[in-house]
C-alpha positions as CSV (number, residue, x, y, z in Angstrom):
1,M,145.7,169.5,57.7
2,N,142.0,171.0,55.4
3,R,142.0,174.5,54.8
4,K,139.2,176.8,56.3
5,I,136.5,178.5,54.3
6,L,133.9,180.5,56.3
7,L,130.9,180.8,54.8
8,I,128.4,184.4,55.6
9,E,125.0,183.2,54.0
10,D,121.7,183.2,55.5
11,N,119.6,181.0,53.3
12,E,119.3,177.2,54.6
13,Q,119.6,176.0,50.9
14,N,122.7,177.5,49.8
15,I,124.4,176.9,53.2
16,Y,123.5,172.9,52.6
17,L,124.3,173.0,48.9
18,E,128.0,175.1,49.1
19,T,129.1,173.4,52.5
20,F,128.2,170.0,50.8
21,I,130.9,170.8,47.9
22,L,133.1,172.3,49.7
23,E,133.3,169.8,52.7
24,K,133.5,166.5,49.7
25,H,136.5,168.3,48.5
26,G,138.2,168.5,51.8
27,Y,137.1,171.9,52.6
28,E,136.8,172.4,57.0
29,V,133.2,175.2,56.5
30,F,132.5,177.2,59.0
31,Q,129.3,178.4,58.9
32,A,127.7,182.3,60.1
33,R,124.0,183.5,59.2
34,T,124.9,187.5,59.5
35,G,127.7,190.0,59.2
36,P,128.0,190.5,62.6
37,E,128.4,187.0,62.9
38,G,130.9,186.2,60.5
39,I,133.3,189.2,61.5
40,A,133.4,187.6,65.0
41,L,134.5,184.2,63.7
42,V,136.6,185.2,61.8
43,K,138.6,186.5,64.5
44,R,138.6,183.0,66.3
45,I,139.3,181.2,63.3
46,D,141.6,182.6,61.0
47,P,140.0,180.8,57.8
48,D,142.3,180.3,54.2
49,M,139.0,182.2,52.6
50,I,135.6,183.9,53.0
51,L,132.4,183.2,50.9
52,L,130.1,186.1,51.8
53,D,126.4,186.4,51.0
54,I,125.9,190.2,50.0
55,Q,122.3,190.1,50.7
56,L,122.5,189.6,54.8
57,P,120.3,190.2,57.1
58,E,121.0,193.1,59.5
59,M,124.8,194.1,57.1
60,D,125.1,193.7,54.1
61,G,127.5,192.0,52.2
62,Y,129.2,195.1,51.1
63,M,129.8,196.6,54.7
64,V,130.7,193.4,55.7
65,A,133.3,192.8,53.2
66,S,134.7,196.2,53.9
67,E,135.1,195.7,57.6
68,L,136.4,192.7,57.2
69,R,139.2,194.2,55.2
70,K,139.7,196.9,58.2
71,L,140.1,193.7,60.2
72,L,142.0,191.9,58.1
73,V,144.7,194.4,57.1
74,K,147.6,192.8,57.2
75,K,146.6,189.3,55.7
76,V,145.6,188.5,52.1
77,I,142.4,186.5,52.7
78,P,140.2,186.3,49.6
79,I,136.9,187.4,50.1
80,I,134.7,185.9,47.7
81,A,130.9,187.2,46.9
82,I,128.6,184.4,45.8
83,T,125.0,186.4,45.2
84,S,122.5,187.3,42.7
85,F,123.4,190.5,42.0
86,A,124.3,190.1,38.4
87,M,123.3,193.7,36.9
88,P,125.9,195.6,35.4
89,G,128.1,197.3,38.0
90,D,127.5,194.5,41.0
91,R,130.8,193.3,40.2
92,E,132.5,196.3,40.6
93,K,130.5,197.8,43.4
94,A,131.7,194.4,45.1
95,L,135.2,194.7,44.4
96,A,135.1,198.3,45.5
97,A,133.9,197.3,49.2
98,G,137.4,194.5,49.0
99,C,135.8,191.5,47.3
100,T,138.7,189.7,45.8
101,D,135.6,188.1,43.0
102,H,132.1,187.8,42.7
103,I,129.6,184.3,41.5
104,T,127.1,184.7,40.9
105,K,123.8,182.4,42.4
106,P,122.9,180.1,41.6
107,I,126.2,178.7,42.1
108,D,127.0,176.0,39.3
109,P,128.0,172.7,41.4
110,D,130.1,171.7,38.1
111,T,132.6,174.5,38.2
112,F,132.2,176.0,42.0
113,I,135.4,174.4,43.3
114,S,137.4,175.4,40.7
115,S,135.9,179.0,40.8
116,I,137.3,179.6,44.3
117,E,140.6,177.0,44.0
118,K,142.6,180.0,41.7
119,Y,142.8,181.7,45.2
120,F,145.1,179.2,46.8
C-alpha cells in the first residue's frame, strides 16, 4: 500500500513539481489549494504526512498547522512546512504552530525525498 501525502499548496508550479517527485517515489498524493480545503481533506483521507505551504489564501499555514494539530490530537502525523520563509525565527514559528519540520523553497529535487522520508 502506498503512503498517502496531503499537499496543501496554492502555487501551481510547486504543486506540479512536488506531486511529480512524490509520485515518482511511489507516494499517493492528494492536493488542497487552501487551508480549509486541506483540513476537510484530512478528515476524509487519513494521510500519512502533510506537506504545508505557509503562504496560503484564506488561512495562513501557521493557522492551518494549529488547527490540524487540534484535529489530529490522537494521531502522530508529520506536518512539514514547505515555505519561502527562511528568515531567522521562521522555522521556530512553524514548529511552534505545530509543524514537525521546515523545508525552504525552492525545494531541491535531489534532497526533497530524503528530507521527508526521515519521518516515516
